[in-house]
C-alpha positions as CSV (number, residue, x, y, z in Angstrom):
1,M,11.5,-17.6,-11.7
2,S,7.9,-17.1,-12.8
3,V,6.0,-13.7,-12.4
4,L,3.7,-15.2,-9.9
5,L,6.5,-16.3,-7.7
6,I,8.3,-13.0,-8.0
7,A,5.1,-11.1,-7.1
8,L,4.5,-13.3,-4.1
9,A,8.1,-13.0,-2.9
10,A,8.2,-9.2,-3.3
11,G,4.8,-8.7,-1.7
12,A,5.9,-10.7,1.3
13,V,9.0,-8.3,1.9
14,I,6.8,-5.2,1.3
15,G,4.4,-6.4,3.8
16,L,7.0,-7.2,6.2
17,A,8.4,-3.7,6.1
18,L,4.9,-2.2,6.5
19,G,3.9,-4.4,9.5
20,A,7.2,-3.9,11.3
21,L,8.0,-0.2,10.6
22,G,4.7,1.3,9.7
23,G,6.1,2.3,6.3
24,G,8.4,1.7,3.5
25,G,6.3,-0.6,1.5
26,S,5.9,1.5,-1.6
27,V,9.7,2.4,-1.6
28,L,10.4,-1.2,-2.1
29,A,7.2,-2.0,-4.1
30,V,8.0,0.6,-7.1
31,P,11.5,-0.6,-7.8
32,A,10.4,-4.3,-7.6
33,L,7.4,-3.6,-10.0
34,I,9.8,-1.8,-12.4
35,Y,12.8,-3.9,-12.3
36,L,11.6,-7.4,-11.6
37,L,8.0,-7.3,-13.1
38,G,8.6,-4.8,-16.0
39,F,6.2,-2.1,-15.1
40,T,6.7,1.5,-16.4
41,P,7.4,4.1,-13.7
42,V,3.9,5.5,-13.9
43,A,2.2,2.1,-14.0
44,A,4.5,0.9,-11.0
45,G,3.3,3.9,-9.0
46,T,-0.3,3.3,-9.6
47,A,0.1,-0.6,-8.9
48,S,2.0,0.3,-5.7
49,L,-0.7,2.6,-4.4
50,V,-3.2,-0.3,-4.8
51,I,-1.0,-2.7,-3.0
52,V,0.0,-0.3,-0.2
53,T,-3.5,0.8,0.4
54,V,-4.9,-2.5,0.9
55,T,-2.0,-3.7,3.0
56,S,-1.9,-0.7,5.2
57,A,-5.7,-0.8,5.9
58,T,-5.3,-4.4,7.0
59,A,-2.4,-3.6,9.2
60,L,-4.2,-0.6,10.6
61,T,-6.9,-2.6,12.1
62,A,-4.4,-4.7,14.3
63,H,-2.7,-1.6,15.5
64,A,-5.9,0.0,16.4
65,R,-6.9,-2.9,18.5
66,E,-3.9,-2.5,20.4
67,G,-4.4,1.4,21.0
68,R,-1.6,2.4,19.0
69,V,-3.3,4.8,16.5
70,R,-3.9,8.6,17.2
71,W,-6.9,9.0,15.2
72,R,-7.5,12.7,15.4
73,T,-3.9,13.5,14.9
74,G,-3.6,11.0,11.9
75,L,-6.7,12.3,10.3
76,L,-5.5,15.9,10.6
77,F,-2.1,14.9,9.1
78,A,-3.7,12.9,6.3
79,A,-6.5,15.4,5.5
80,A,-3.9,18.2,5.0
81,G,-2.2,15.9,2.4
82,I,-5.2,15.1,0.2
83,G,-5.2,18.1,-1.9
84,P,-1.5,18.0,-2.6
85,A,-1.9,14.2,-3.2
86,L,-4.6,14.8,-5.9
87,L,-2.4,17.5,-7.6
88,G,0.6,15.3,-7.5
89,G,-1.4,12.4,-8.8
90,A,-2.4,14.5,-11.9
91,V,1.0,15.8,-12.5
92,A,2.8,12.3,-12.3
93,G,1.4,11.2,-15.6
94,R,3.0,14.1,-17.4
95,L,6.5,13.8,-16.2
96,P,9.2,11.9,-18.1
97,Q,10.0,8.4,-16.7
98,A,13.6,9.4,-16.1
99,V,12.6,12.3,-13.9
100,L,10.2,10.0,-11.9
101,T,12.9,7.3,-11.5
102,T,15.6,9.8,-10.4
103,A,13.2,11.6,-7.9
104,F,12.1,8.4,-6.5
105,A,15.9,7.3,-5.9
106,V,16.8,10.5,-4.3
107,T,13.9,10.4,-2.0
108,A,14.6,6.9,-0.9
109,A,18.2,7.8,-0.4
110,L,17.3,10.8,2.0
111,A,14.8,8.7,3.8
112,A,17.3,6.0,4.4
113,L,19.9,8.5,5.8
114,R,17.3,10.0,8.1
115,M,16.3,6.4,9.3
116,L,20.0,5.8,10.2
117,R,19.9,8.7,12.6
118,P,19.0,7.6,16.4
119,R,15.4,8.0,17.3
120,P,14.5,7.5,21.0
121,D,11.2,5.7,21.7
122,E,9.9,8.6,23.8
123,A,6.6,9.2,25.1
124,S,4.1,11.2,22.9
125,G,4.2,14.9,23.6
126,P,1.5,17.5,22.9
127,V,0.4,17.8,19.3
128,R,0.8,21.1,17.4
129,P,-2.1,21.2,14.7
130,L,-0.3,23.6,12.3
131,R,2.9,21.6,12.3
132,A,1.0,18.4,11.9
133,A,-0.9,20.0,8.9
134,G,2.2,21.3,7.2
135,A,4.0,18.1,7.5
136,G,0.9,16.3,6.2
137,A,0.7,18.6,3.0
138,G,4.3,18.0,2.2
139,L,3.9,14.2,2.4
140,G,0.7,14.2,0.4
141,A,2.5,16.0,-2.5
142,L,5.2,13.3,-2.5
143,T,2.7,10.5,-2.3
144,G,0.8,11.7,-5.5
145,V,3.7,12.4,-7.7
146,L,6.0,9.4,-6.9
147,G,3.2,6.8,-6.1
148,V,4.5,6.1,-2.5
149,G,2.3,5.8,0.5
150,G,4.7,8.1,2.3
151,G,5.0,5.8,5.5
152,F,8.9,5.9,5.3
153,L,8.7,9.6,5.8
154,A,5.5,9.7,7.8
155,V,7.1,7.9,10.8
156,P,10.0,10.3,11.1
157,A,7.6,13.3,10.8
158,L,5.2,12.0,13.2
159,V,8.0,11.5,15.8
160,G,10.1,14.6,15.1
161,V,7.5,17.1,14.0
162,V,4.3,15.9,15.6
163,R,6.0,14.5,18.6
164,L,4.4,11.1,19.0
165,G,6.2,8.2,20.4
166,M,7.6,5.5,18.1
167,R,4.8,2.8,18.7
168,E,2.0,5.3,18.2
169,A,4.0,6.9,15.1
170,V,4.0,3.5,13.5
171,G,0.3,2.8,14.0
172,T,-0.8,6.3,13.1
173,S,1.4,6.4,9.9
174,L,-0.8,3.5,8.6
175,L,-3.9,5.6,8.8
176,V,-2.0,8.3,7.0
177,I,-0.7,6.0,4.3
178,T,-4.3,4.6,3.8
179,V,-5.8,8.0,3.2
180,N,-3.0,9.5,1.1
181,S,-2.7,6.5,-1.2
182,L,-6.5,6.4,-1.8
183,A,-6.4,10.1,-2.7
184,A,-3.5,9.7,-5.2
185,L,-4.9,6.7,-6.6
186,M,-8.1,8.5,-7.5
187,M,-6.2,10.9,-9.5
188,R,-4.1,8.3,-11.3
189,T,-7.1,6.6,-12.8
190,G,-6.7,6.7,-16.5
191,T,-3.2,7.9,-16.5
192,A,-1.7,4.5,-17.5
193,D,-2.9,1.1,-18.9
194,G,-5.4,-0.9,-16.8
195,P,-3.9,-2.4,-13.8
196,D,-2.4,-5.8,-14.3
197,W,-4.5,-7.7,-11.7
198,A,-2.8,-11.0,-12.4
199,V,0.3,-9.5,-10.7
200,I,-1.2,-7.0,-8.4
201,A,-3.5,-9.4,-6.6
202,P,-1.0,-12.0,-5.5
203,F,1.5,-9.3,-4.7
204,A,-1.2,-7.6,-2.5
205,G,-2.1,-10.7,-0.9
206,A,1.4,-11.8,0.0
207,A,1.9,-8.2,1.4
208,I,-1.2,-8.6,3.6
209,L,0.2,-11.8,5.1
210,G,3.7,-10.2,5.4
211,A,2.5,-7.4,7.4
212,W,1.2,-9.6,10.1
213,D,4.5,-11.4,10.2
214,G,6.2,-8.0,10.4
215,R,4.3,-7.2,13.6
216,R,5.6,-10.3,15.2
217,L,9.1,-9.7,14.1
218,A,8.9,-6.1,15.3
219,A,8.2,-7.6,18.8
220,K,11.4,-9.7,18.6
221,V,14.0,-7.5,17.0
222,S,14.9,-4.0,18.5
223,G,13.6,-1.1,16.7
224,P,17.0,0.4,16.0
225,A,18.1,-2.7,14.5
226,L,15.1,-3.0,12.1
227,R,15.5,0.6,11.0
228,R,19.2,0.1,10.3
229,I,18.6,-2.9,8.2
230,F,15.8,-1.2,6.2
231,A,17.8,2.0,5.7
232,L,20.7,-0.1,4.2
233,M,18.3,-1.9,1.9
234,L,16.9,1.5,0.9
235,L,20.3,3.0,0.2
236,G,21.0,-0.1,-2.1
237,V,17.7,0.3,-4.0
238,A,18.4,4.1,-4.4
239,A,21.9,3.5,-5.6
240,F,20.8,0.9,-8.2
241,M,17.9,3.2,-9.6
242,L,20.4,6.2,-9.9
243,I,22.9,4.2,-11.7
244,D,20.2,2.8,-14.0
245,A,18.8,6.2,-14.7
246,A,22.3,7.6,-15.5
247,L,23.1,4.7,-18.0
248,R,19.8,5.1,-19.9
């Protein structure tokens, strides 16, 4: 299969995850870029941030039109993560590839296990600013170091810590992902070879289209079913990356 077809297929899957679940795109994008398209972990993290930023920003507009974005809460959550994301992005280029791969795999596995836990689609409760800021700071650091948008952790945090309902958490997480990814991307400039736009552009284009399909899919399939499917996929990716890191 050609590089272009692989990029298009992978992009469609990543977009589908972002559109349906409000996160998870970069958790799949980074392994796809490394193992299917031959990127180094640092270059894959940078490319993933580009792809996830444009895809999340596009999906955000659709959720905003439907009133599913809590702007004040999302901006507070994201603003608290900008500083940690900048520091994490600067550190990422200095870490060994094996460390980045292992850390990414462990993070993906923990996120998958959390997603398998039942999460009722309850109505939004009162937002506690300090809790929102603390969760946002931790997520920003993770975004910077691992090159992930953080949506696969932002949604559980917005539901469990900030007390948003699932639908608003999905929409608001796209705002958080966009801001965090842009901040981390700024600090990654110059830490790797120039972006391979011949791969990134079709990947991102397919992801944008996939995000629209993901929204339609989410309306037809129950939230718990989507989360279980995605969590099992994450566990598979994490197991593969851990085995690969151990054998190197």
